[in-house]
C-alpha positions as CSV (number, residue, x, y, z in Angstrom):
1,X,-24.5,-25.7,36.1
2,X,-22.2,-23.8,33.8
3,X,-22.6,-20.1,33.9
4,X,-23.7,-18.6,30.6
5,X,-21.2,-16.1,29.2
6,X,-22.3,-12.5,29.1
7,X,-21.7,-10.9,25.8
8,X,-20.4,-7.5,27.0
9,X,-20.1,-4.5,24.6
10,X,-16.5,-3.4,24.2
11,X,-14.9,-0.8,21.9
12,X,-11.4,-1.5,20.6
13,X,-9.1,0.5,18.4
14,X,-6.5,-0.5,15.9
15,X,-5.1,0.5,12.5
16,X,-7.5,0.5,9.6
17,X,-5.6,-1.2,6.8
18,X,-8.3,-2.2,4.3
19,X,-11.3,0.1,3.9
20,X,-14.9,-0.9,4.3
21,X,-17.4,-1.8,7.1
22,X,-18.1,-5.4,8.0
23,X,-20.7,-6.8,10.5
24,X,-20.8,-10.4,11.5
25,X,-20.0,-13.2,13.9
26,X,-16.5,-13.6,15.3
27,X,-14.5,-16.7,14.7
28,X,-11.1,-17.0,16.4
29,X,-8.5,-18.3,14.0
30,X,-5.9,-20.4,15.8
31,X,-2.7,-20.5,13.7
32,X,-0.1,-20.4,16.4
33,X,2.3,-23.4,16.7
34,X,1.9,-25.5,19.8
35,X,5.0,-26.5,21.8
36,X,6.8,-29.3,20.0
37,X,7.9,-32.4,21.9
38,X,11.7,-32.8,21.9
39,X,13.1,-36.3,21.5
40,X,16.6,-37.7,20.9
41,X,17.7,-38.9,17.5
42,X,20.4,-41.6,17.3
43,X,23.4,-40.9,15.2
44,X,22.5,-43.7,12.8
45,X,19.0,-42.2,12.4
46,X,20.2,-38.7,11.6
47,X,20.2,-39.3,7.8
48,X,16.6,-40.5,7.9
49,X,15.6,-37.5,10.1
50,X,17.2,-35.1,7.6
51,X,15.6,-36.9,4.7
52,X,12.2,-36.5,6.4
53,X,12.9,-32.8,6.7
54,X,14.0,-32.4,3.1
55,X,10.8,-34.1,1.9
56,X,8.7,-31.7,4.0
57,X,10.8,-28.8,2.7
58,X,10.0,-29.9,-0.9
59,X,6.3,-30.3,-0.1
60,X,6.2,-26.8,1.4
61,X,7.9,-25.4,-1.7
62,X,5.4,-27.1,-3.9
63,X,2.6,-25.7,-1.8
64,X,4.1,-22.2,-2.0
65,X,4.2,-22.4,-5.8
66,X,0.5,-23.5,-5.8
67,X,-0.3,-20.6,-3.5
68,X,1.5,-18.2,-5.9
69,X,-0.7,-19.5,-8.7
70,X,-3.9,-19.2,-6.7
71,X,-3.1,-15.6,-5.6
72,X,-2.1,-14.7,-9.2
73,X,-5.5,-15.9,-10.4
74,X,-7.6,-14.5,-7.6
75,X,-5.8,-11.3,-6.6
76,X,-2.9,-10.4,-8.9
77,X,0.7,-11.1,-9.8
78,X,2.1,-8.4,-7.4
79,X,0.6,-10.1,-4.4
80,X,1.9,-13.5,-5.6
81,X,5.4,-12.1,-5.2
82,X,5.0,-12.7,-1.5
83,X,5.2,-16.4,-2.1
84,X,8.0,-16.1,-4.6
85,X,10.0,-14.4,-1.9
86,X,9.2,-17.2,0.5
87,X,10.4,-19.8,-2.0
88,X,13.6,-17.8,-2.3
89,X,14.0,-18.0,1.5
90,X,13.6,-21.8,1.4
91,X,16.7,-21.9,-0.7
92,X,18.7,-19.9,1.8
93,X,21.3,-21.0,4.4
94,X,18.8,-21.1,7.3
95,X,16.6,-23.8,5.9
96,X,19.1,-25.7,3.7
97,X,22.2,-25.7,5.9
98,X,21.6,-24.4,9.4
99,X,18.6,-26.7,10.3
100,X,20.2,-30.0,9.0
101,X,23.5,-29.0,10.8
102,X,21.6,-28.5,14.0
103,X,20.0,-31.9,13.8
104,X,23.5,-33.5,13.4
105,X,24.9,-31.4,16.2
106,X,22.2,-31.6,18.8
107,X,20.8,-35.1,17.9
108,X,17.2,-34.1,18.4
109,X,14.2,-34.2,16.1
110,X,13.9,-31.7,13.3
111,X,10.6,-30.2,14.6
112,X,12.4,-29.2,17.8
113,X,15.3,-27.8,15.8
114,X,12.9,-25.7,13.7
115,X,11.1,-24.5,16.8
116,X,14.3,-23.5,18.5
117,X,15.6,-21.7,15.4
118,X,12.4,-19.8,15.1
119,X,12.5,-18.8,18.8
120,X,16.1,-17.7,18.5
121,X,15.3,-15.7,15.3
122,X,12.3,-13.9,16.8
123,X,14.0,-13.2,20.1
124,X,17.2,-11.9,18.6
125,X,18.0,-8.2,19.5
126,X,16.7,-5.7,16.9
127,X,19.1,-5.6,13.9
128,X,20.2,-2.6,11.9
129,X,17.3,-3.0,9.5
130,X,14.5,-2.1,12.0
131,X,11.1,-2.1,10.4
132,X,12.1,-4.3,7.4
133,X,13.2,-7.1,9.8
134,X,9.7,-7.3,11.1
135,X,8.4,-8.2,7.6
136,X,11.2,-10.8,7.2
137,X,10.1,-12.3,10.6
138,X,6.6,-12.8,9.3
139,X,7.9,-14.7,6.3
140,X,10.3,-16.8,8.4
141,X,7.5,-17.6,10.9
142,X,5.1,-18.5,8.0
143,X,7.6,-20.9,6.5
144,X,8.5,-22.5,9.9
145,X,4.9,-23.0,10.7
146,X,4.2,-24.7,7.4
147,X,7.1,-27.1,7.6
148,X,6.3,-28.0,11.2
149,X,2.7,-28.5,10.5
150,X,3.6,-30.8,7.6
151,X,6.0,-32.8,9.8
152,X,3.5,-33.4,12.5
153,X,0.7,-34.0,10.0
154,X,-1.2,-30.7,10.8
155,X,-0.9,-29.0,7.4
156,X,-4.4,-27.8,6.4
157,X,-5.0,-27.2,2.7
158,X,-8.1,-25.2,3.5
159,X,-10.1,-23.7,6.3
160,X,-13.6,-24.9,6.8
161,X,-16.0,-22.2,7.8
162,X,-19.7,-23.0,8.3
163,X,-20.9,-19.5,7.9
164,X,-19.8,-16.0,6.9
165,X,-17.5,-14.7,9.7
166,X,-15.1,-12.0,10.8
167,X,-11.9,-13.8,11.6
168,X,-9.8,-12.6,14.5
169,X,-6.3,-13.8,15.2
170,X,-3.1,-12.8,16.9
171,X,-1.5,-12.5,13.5
172,X,-2.5,-13.5,9.9
173,X,0.3,-14.8,7.7
174,X,0.3,-14.6,3.9
175,X,-0.3,-18.4,3.6
176,X,-3.5,-18.0,5.7
177,X,-5.0,-15.7,3.0
178,X,-4.8,-18.5,0.4
179,X,-6.8,-20.9,2.7
180,X,-9.9,-18.7,3.3
181,X,-13.0,-19.9,1.4
182,X,-14.0,-17.2,-1.1
183,X,-16.9,-15.0,0.1
184,X,-17.0,-16.4,3.6
185,X,-14.6,-14.0,5.3
186,X,-16.3,-10.7,5.9
187,X,-13.4,-9.0,7.7
188,X,-10.2,-9.5,9.6
189,X,-9.0,-8.4,13.0
190,X,-5.4,-9.0,14.1
191,X,-3.3,-8.0,17.1
192,X,-0.2,-7.7,15.0
193,X,0.4,-6.1,11.6
194,X,0.2,-2.7,10.0
195,X,-0.7,-0.8,6.9
196,X,2.3,-2.1,4.9
197,X,2.2,-5.8,6.0
198,X,1.8,-8.4,3.3
199,X,-1.5,-9.5,4.8
200,X,-2.8,-5.9,4.8
201,X,-1.9,-5.5,1.1
202,X,-3.6,-8.8,0.2
203,X,-6.7,-7.8,2.2
204,X,-7.0,-4.5,0.3
205,X,-6.5,-6.3,-3.0
206,X,-9.3,-8.8,-2.0
207,X,-11.6,-6.0,-0.8
208,X,-11.8,-7.5,2.7
209,X,-12.2,-4.9,5.4
210,X,-9.4,-5.3,8.0
211,X,-8.2,-3.8,11.2
212,X,-4.7,-4.7,12.6
213,X,-2.7,-3.6,15.6
214,X,-5.7,-4.2,17.9
215,X,-4.0,-4.7,21.3
216,X,-5.2,-7.8,23.3
217,X,-8.0,-8.5,20.8
218,X,-7.8,-12.2,21.7
219,X,-8.5,-11.3,25.4
220,X,-11.8,-9.5,24.5
221,X,-13.1,-11.4,21.4
222,X,-14.3,-15.0,21.5
223,X,-16.2,-17.3,19.1
224,X,-19.8,-16.2,18.7
225,X,-19.4,-12.5,19.5
226,X,-21.0,-10.2,17.1
227,X,-18.6,-7.7,15.7
228,X,-18.6,-4.4,13.7
229,X,-15.3,-3.3,12.1
230,X,-14.4,-0.2,10.2
231,X,-11.4,-0.9,8.0
232,X,-10.9,2.8,7.4
233,X,-11.0,4.2,10.9
234,X,-9.7,1.1,12.8
235,X,-12.7,1.0,15.0
236,X,-13.9,-2.4,16.3
237,X,-17.1,-2.8,18.3
238,X,-17.6,-6.1,20.1
239,X,-21.2,-7.1,20.8
240,X,-22.6,-3.7,19.7
241,X,-25.9,-2.5,21.1
242,X,-28.9,-1.8,18.9
243,X,-27.9,1.9,18.6
244,X,-24.4,1.1,17.3
245,X,-25.9,-1.5,14.8
246,X,-28.3,1.1,13.5
247,X,-25.5,3.7,13.1
248,X,-23.3,1.3,11.1
249,X,-26.2,-0.1,9.1
250,X,-27.0,3.5,8.1
251,X,-23.3,4.0,7.1
252,X,-23.4,0.9,5.0
253,X,-26.7,1.9,3.3
254,X,-25.3,5.4,2.7
255,X,-22.2,4.0,1.2
256,X,-24.2,1.7,-1.1
257,X,-26.4,4.6,-2.2
258,X,-23.4,6.7,-2.9
259,X,-21.9,3.9,-5.0
260,X,-25.2,3.5,-6.9
261,X,-25.3,7.2,-7.5
262,X,-21.7,7.4,-8.7
263,X,-22.2,4.8,-11.3
264,X,-24.5,7.1,-13.2
265,X,-21.6,9.6,-13.6
266,X,-19.2,7.3,-15.4
267,X,-20.1,8.6,-18.9
268,X,-20.4,12.3,-18.0
269,X,-17.7,14.7,-19.0
270,X,-15.5,15.9,-16.1
271,X,-16.1,19.6,-16.2
272,X,-17.3,22.3,-13.9
273,X,-20.6,24.1,-14.2
274,X,-18.8,26.9,-16.0
275,X,-17.5,24.4,-18.6
276,X,-13.9,24.2,-17.3
277,X,-12.4,20.7,-18.0
278,X,-10.8,18.8,-15.1
279,X,-8.7,15.8,-15.8
280,X,-9.2,12.9,-13.4
281,X,-6.6,10.2,-13.4
282,X,-5.8,7.1,-11.3
283,X,-3.1,6.1,-8.8
284,X,-2.2,2.5,-9.2
285,X,0.3,0.0,-7.6
286,X,-0.1,-3.0,-9.9
287,X,-1.3,-4.0,-13.3
288,X,-4.6,-5.4,-11.9
289,X,-5.6,-1.9,-10.8
290,X,-5.8,-0.8,-14.5
291,X,-9.2,-2.4,-15.0
292,X,-10.7,-0.6,-12.0
293,X,-9.2,2.7,-13.2
294,X,-10.8,2.3,-16.6
295,X,-14.2,1.2,-15.2
296,X,-14.3,4.3,-13.1
297,X,-13.5,6.6,-15.9
298,X,-9.8,7.4,-15.4
299,X,-8.3,9.2,-18.5
300,X,-4.8,8.2,-17.6
301,X,-2.5,7.0,-14.8
302,X,-1.3,9.9,-12.8
303,X,0.9,7.8,-10.6
304,X,2.2,4.3,-11.0
305,X,3.9,3.3,-7.8
306,X,6.6,1.0,-9.1
307,X,8.1,0.0,-5.7
308,X,5.1,-2.1,-4.7
309,X,6.1,-5.2,-6.7
310,X,9.6,-4.9,-5.2
311,X,8.1,-4.7,-1.7
312,X,5.8,-7.7,-2.3
313,X,8.6,-9.9,-3.5
314,X,11.2,-8.3,-1.2
315,X,13.9,-8.5,-4.0
316,X,15.0,-6.3,-6.8
317,X,13.1,-7.2,-9.9
318,X,15.1,-7.8,-13.1
319,X,14.9,-5.5,-16.1
320,X,12.9,-7.9,-18.2
321,X,10.3,-8.5,-15.5
322,X,10.0,-4.7,-15.0
323,X,9.7,-4.1,-18.7
324,X,6.9,-6.7,-19.1
325,X,5.0,-5.1,-16.2
326,X,5.3,-1.5,-17.5
327,X,4.4,-2.6,-21.0
328,X,1.2,-4.3,-19.7
329,X,0.1,-1.2,-17.8
330,X,0.9,1.1,-20.8
331,X,-1.0,-1.1,-23.3
332,X,-3.8,-1.6,-20.8
333,X,-4.4,2.1,-20.8
334,X,-4.4,2.3,-24.6
335,X,-4.1,5.9,-25.8
336,X,-4.1,7.4,-22.3
337,X,-0.9,8.6,-20.7
338,X,0.8,6.6,-17.9
339,X,2.9,8.5,-15.3
340,X,5.5,6.1,-14.0
341,X,7.2,7.1,-10.7
342,X,10.7,5.7,-10.2
343,X,11.4,3.7,-7.0
344,X,10.1,5.4,-3.9
345,X,11.8,3.1,-1.4
346,X,12.8,4.1,2.1
347,X,10.8,5.7,4.9
348,X,8.1,3.2,5.7
349,X,8.6,1.3,2.4
350,X,11.7,-0.9,2.8
351,X,13.2,-4.0,1.4
352,X,14.8,-6.6,3.5
353,X,18.2,-6.2,1.9
354,X,21.7,-5.6,3.1
355,X,21.7,-2.3,1.1
356,X,19.9,-0.6,4.0
357,X,21.9,0.6,6.9
358,X,20.6,1.6,10.3
359,X,18.9,5.0,10.1
360,X,17.7,6.9,13.2
361,X,15.0,8.6,11.1
362,X,14.4,6.8,7.8
363,X,11.9,9.5,6.6
364,X,14.8,12.0,6.6
365,X,17.3,9.5,5.3
366,X,18.1,7.4,2.3
367,X,14.7,7.3,0.6
368,X,13.1,7.9,-2.8
369,X,15.4,9.5,-5.4
370,X,18.3,9.5,-2.9
371,X,18.2,5.7,-2.8
372,X,18.1,5.6,-6.6
373,X,21.1,7.9,-6.9
374,X,23.0,6.0,-4.2
375,X,22.5,2.8,-6.2
376,X,22.7,3.9,-9.8
377,X,22.7,0.4,-11.2
378,X,19.2,-0.1,-9.8
379,X,18.1,3.3,-11.1
380,X,19.5,2.7,-14.6
381,X,18.0,-0.7,-14.8
382,X,14.5,0.7,-14.1
383,X,15.0,3.6,-16.6
384,X,16.0,1.1,-19.3
385,X,12.8,-1.0,-18.6
386,X,10.6,2.1,-18.7
387,X,12.2,3.4,-21.9
388,X,11.8,0.1,-23.6
389,X,8.1,0.0,-22.5
390,X,7.6,3.5,-23.8
391,X,7.5,2.1,-27.3
392,X,4.0,1.0,-26.6
393,X,2.3,4.2,-25.4
394,X,2.5,7.6,-23.9
395,X,4.8,7.6,-20.9
396,X,5.7,10.3,-18.4
397,X,8.6,9.8,-16.0
398,X,8.2,11.1,-12.4
399,X,11.1,11.4,-10.0
400,X,10.1,11.3,-6.3
401,X,11.3,13.6,-3.5
402,X,13.7,15.7,-5.4
403,X,14.9,18.3,-3.0
404,X,17.8,20.2,-4.8
405,X,18.7,21.4,-8.3
406,X,21.9,19.4,-8.0
407,X,19.9,16.2,-7.6
408,X,17.8,17.1,-10.6
409,X,20.9,17.8,-12.7
410,X,22.3,14.3,-11.8
411,X,19.0,12.6,-12.5
412,X,18.6,14.2,-15.9
413,X,22.2,13.4,-16.9
414,X,21.7,9.7,-15.9
415,X,18.4,9.7,-17.9
416,X,20.2,11.2,-20.9
417,X,22.9,8.5,-20.9
418,X,20.3,5.7,-20.6
419,X,18.1,7.3,-23.3
420,X,21.1,7.3,-25.6
421,X,22.0,3.7,-24.7
422,X,18.6,2.3,-25.5
423,X,18.4,4.4,-28.6
424,X,21.6,2.7,-29.9
425,X,19.8,-0.6,-29.3
426,X,17.0,0.4,-31.6
427,X,14.4,1.3,-29.0
428,X,12.2,4.2,-30.1
429,X,9.5,5.6,-27.8
430,X,6.1,5.9,-29.4
431,X,6.1,9.5,-27.9
432,X,9.2,11.0,-26.3
433,X,8.6,10.6,-22.5
434,X,8.1,13.7,-20.5
435,X,10.2,14.2,-17.3
436,X,8.7,15.5,-14.1
437,X,9.5,15.9,-10.4
438,X,7.3,15.3,-7.3
439,X,6.9,18.3,-5.1
440,X,6.9,16.6,-1.7
441,X,9.0,18.8,0.6
442,X,8.9,22.5,1.4
443,X,12.3,23.1,-0.3
444,X,11.0,21.9,-3.7
445,X,7.8,23.9,-3.3
446,X,9.9,27.0,-2.6
447,X,12.1,26.3,-5.6
448,X,9.2,25.1,-7.8
449,X,9.8,27.7,-10.5
450,X,13.5,26.7,-10.9
451,X,12.6,23.0,-11.0
452,X,9.9,23.6,-13.6
453,X,12.4,25.5,-15.8
454,X,14.3,22.2,-16.1
455,X,11.6,19.6,-16.4
456,X,8.3,19.2,-18.3
457,X,5.9,18.9,-15.4
458,X,5.5,18.6,-11.7
459,X,3.2,16.5,-9.5
460,X,2.4,17.5,-5.9
461,X,2.6,14.5,-3.5
462,X,0.5,16.0,-0.8
463,X,0.9,13.1,1.7
464,X,4.6,13.8,2.2
465,X,4.3,17.5,1.7
466,X,1.9,17.7,4.7
467,X,4.1,15.4,6.7
468,X,7.3,17.4,6.1
469,X,5.7,20.8,6.3
470,X,4.0,20.1,9.6
471,X,6.7,17.8,11.1
472,X,4.0,15.2,11.7
473,X,4.4,11.4,11.1
474,X,1.2,10.6,9.3
475,X,1.2,7.0,10.7
476,X,1.6,8.1,14.4
477,X,-1.8,8.1,16.1
478,X,-0.4,10.1,19.0
479,X,0.0,13.2,16.7
480,X,-2.5,12.3,14.0
481,X,-4.8,15.3,14.9
482,X,-2.0,17.6,13.7
483,X,-1.8,16.1,10.2
484,X,-4.3,18.1,8.2
485,X,-4.5,18.9,4.4
486,X,-6.3,22.1,5.2
487,X,-3.4,23.7,7.2
488,X,-2.8,27.1,5.7
489,X,0.9,26.5,5.5
490,X,0.4,23.5,3.3
491,X,-2.1,25.4,1.1
492,X,0.3,28.3,0.6
493,X,3.1,25.9,-0.5
494,X,0.7,24.3,-3.0
495,X,-0.4,27.7,-4.2
496,X,3.2,28.7,-4.7
497,X,3.8,25.6,-6.8
498,X,0.7,26.3,-8.9
499,X,1.9,29.9,-9.6
500,X,5.3,28.5,-10.6
501,X,3.6,26.3,-13.1
502,X,1.7,29.2,-14.6
503,X,4.8,31.4,-14.9
504,X,6.7,28.7,-16.6
505,X,3.8,27.4,-18.7
506,X,4.3,23.9,-17.2
507,X,1.7,21.4,-16.0
508,X,1.2,20.9,-12.3
509,X,-1.0,18.1,-11.0
510,X,-1.8,16.5,-7.6
511,X,-1.4,12.8,-7.0
512,X,-1.7,12.7,-3.2
513,X,-4.7,11.9,-1.0
514,X,-5.9,15.5,-1.1
515,X,-7.0,14.8,-4.7
516,X,-9.6,12.3,-3.4
517,X,-11.0,14.5,-0.6
518,X,-14.0,16.7,-1.7
519,X,-13.0,19.6,0.5
520,X,-9.4,19.5,-0.6
521,X,-10.3,18.9,-4.3
522,X,-12.3,22.2,-4.3
523,X,-9.4,24.1,-2.8
524,X,-7.0,22.5,-5.4
525,X,-9.3,23.4,-8.3
526,X,-9.7,26.9,-6.9
527,X,-5.9,27.3,-6.8
528,X,-5.7,26.3,-10.5
529,X,-5.0,22.6,-10.4
530,X,-6.7,21.0,-13.4
531,X,-5.3,17.5,-13.1
532,X,-6.2,15.3,-10.1
533,X,-5.0,11.7,-9.6
534,X,-6.3,9.4,-6.9
535,X,-7.1,5.8,-6.0
536,X,-9.6,4.5,-8.6
537,X,-12.4,4.0,-6.1
538,X,-12.6,7.8,-5.4
539,X,-12.7,8.9,-9.1
540,X,-16.5,9.1,-9.3
541,X,-16.8,10.8,-5.9
542,X,-14.6,13.6,-7.1
543,X,-16.2,13.8,-10.5
544,X,-19.5,14.4,-8.6
545,X,-17.9,17.4,-6.9
546,X,-16.4,18.7,-10.1
547,X,-19.6,18.7,-12.1
548,X,-21.5,20.4,-9.2
549,X,-19.4,23.5,-8.7
550,X,-18.1,26.4,-10.8
551,X,-14.3,27.0,-11.2
552,X,-14.8,30.7,-10.5
553,X,-16.6,29.9,-7.2
554,X,-13.8,27.5,-6.2
555,X,-11.2,30.2,-7.1
556,X,-12.9,32.8,-4.9
557,X,-13.2,30.3,-2.0
558,X,-9.6,29.2,-2.3
559,X,-8.4,32.9,-2.2
560,X,-10.4,33.4,1.0
561,X,-9.1,30.1,2.5
562,X,-5.5,31.1,1.9
563,X,-6.0,34.1,4.2
564,X,-7.3,32.0,7.1
565,X,-5.3,31.0,10.1
566,X,-6.3,27.4,11.0
567,X,-7.1,24.1,9.3
568,X,-10.4,23.9,11.2
569,X,-11.4,27.3,9.9
570,X,-10.6,26.3,6.3
571,X,-12.5,23.0,6.5
572,X,-15.6,24.5,8.0
573,X,-15.6,27.3,5.5
574,X,-15.5,25.0,2.4
575,X,-18.0,22.6,3.8
576,X,-20.5,25.4,4.5
577,X,-19.8,27.3,1.4
578,X,-20.4,24.3,-0.9
579,X,-22.9,22.5,1.3
580,X,-20.8,19.4,1.4
581,X,-21.9,16.4,3.5
582,X,-19.9,15.9,6.7
583,X,-18.7,12.5,5.6
584,X,-15.2,11.1,5.3
585,X,-13.7,8.5,2.9
586,X,-14.4,5.8,5.5
587,X,-18.1,6.1,4.8
588,X,-17.3,4.4,1.5
């Protein structure tokens, strides 16, 4: 008699890559390739073997184009760029020349050649590109799998699920995401992948909670297990007991109640109890985010991350395509201003391009504005596209991670030249664009007054400012407890920047994650920040904070917080002073 499996409770930890809590039954998704049988191909049959391969290649290309259309319709054009990039890979040397040549040379079946080429590619020593090679590996693996499945007649056009489930796999590839039946996948768990993987981006865009980087998940999770996942914290509970289920049910109910309460705030003015107006704007990464920003009451775009479409497609987007994208965003916001940040590539946001050389520490290397200045043809192309689009609305140009006045002088001279060029072509902005710098490193905060003497505004990017001030990699779990927005050193740099804005009469805003945290938002308002920009889903939460406090009370609290010595002391003080709930963003 078979022994009945015991469903043991297990707690696993990964990286939360798509926020939200999901509870449901596990289904293990098997998408790995099985070993392929190797058999000889006679010389006279090589042409037929290659013809069979080319037909499969064309079928996969057709399927990728269909996937791009599906993703464009269901998720957005930015995410569809994943499949455009894969189509481009299909035209490359590996698939068009190397594989057919190997069939002729080795006289074996093309499936075996493909498997060997994939194994060689994945097992090759790490190249100079580091992290970006990992993303290319995923695309290569995805294409290989699709071709082989088609050749051996195992190419599914959809996945049949008989109930709503939480899918778990060693790795989810972009093509998998197009096969999931709408509404049936409650969440995703994967052993591989991270915050910036293509699948993670698609999961966030589809509002599917997801946890990746869960070591040995397949060893602990089997079909039928009951799972709870938290896509914000990275927690996974396998076969939770009744206490855990009750805790997470309460979290879900609390989040639902918060959302319901927030909806009643949409039409209210964003002002403190002592009638001080606070401007709440949205951070977006794609045109499809504009609708959510407008629905949640954003009165402008405080940060448009223009690098995301480049990263999704893994190629440099032509001027016309950039222009059309920026124009759509600007017209979508109607009379509201749109702050467009130039490319913020580098660090953990990299393209698989030969432009990138090996860097021991990419966060301290060729990133953000340094990259744009190193490759001025890319920079000027983007500036031309933005200036052309500025004919359709109010545009503010934001330059990331400017660290010296010499950099700023070069940037403004390049902008002046491009502005004159497009002017000669008859392009006239609806309103002359304002120029601004991001304050993201201690040097720019210390020199904020000098920067603001030379530009129209500044926006504080608190994510990087915290990272560089505290020397803490915000993506490293080993030191994550040191990364705190409440650290007095960080607060003093922000306060210094705000004072520079007041002395120069220039606008200073915040577009980092501190803007979306109630404790931090109170501190920022108290220091004199009147413009906060955040992910659209947090707009109403911060509006609730704004309309419940007085600006004077926030100012008194901020002054006291600036005299404190530890992040914990600051956080506890603000929570108690304003009776804030001890909840984090993950509760939403």
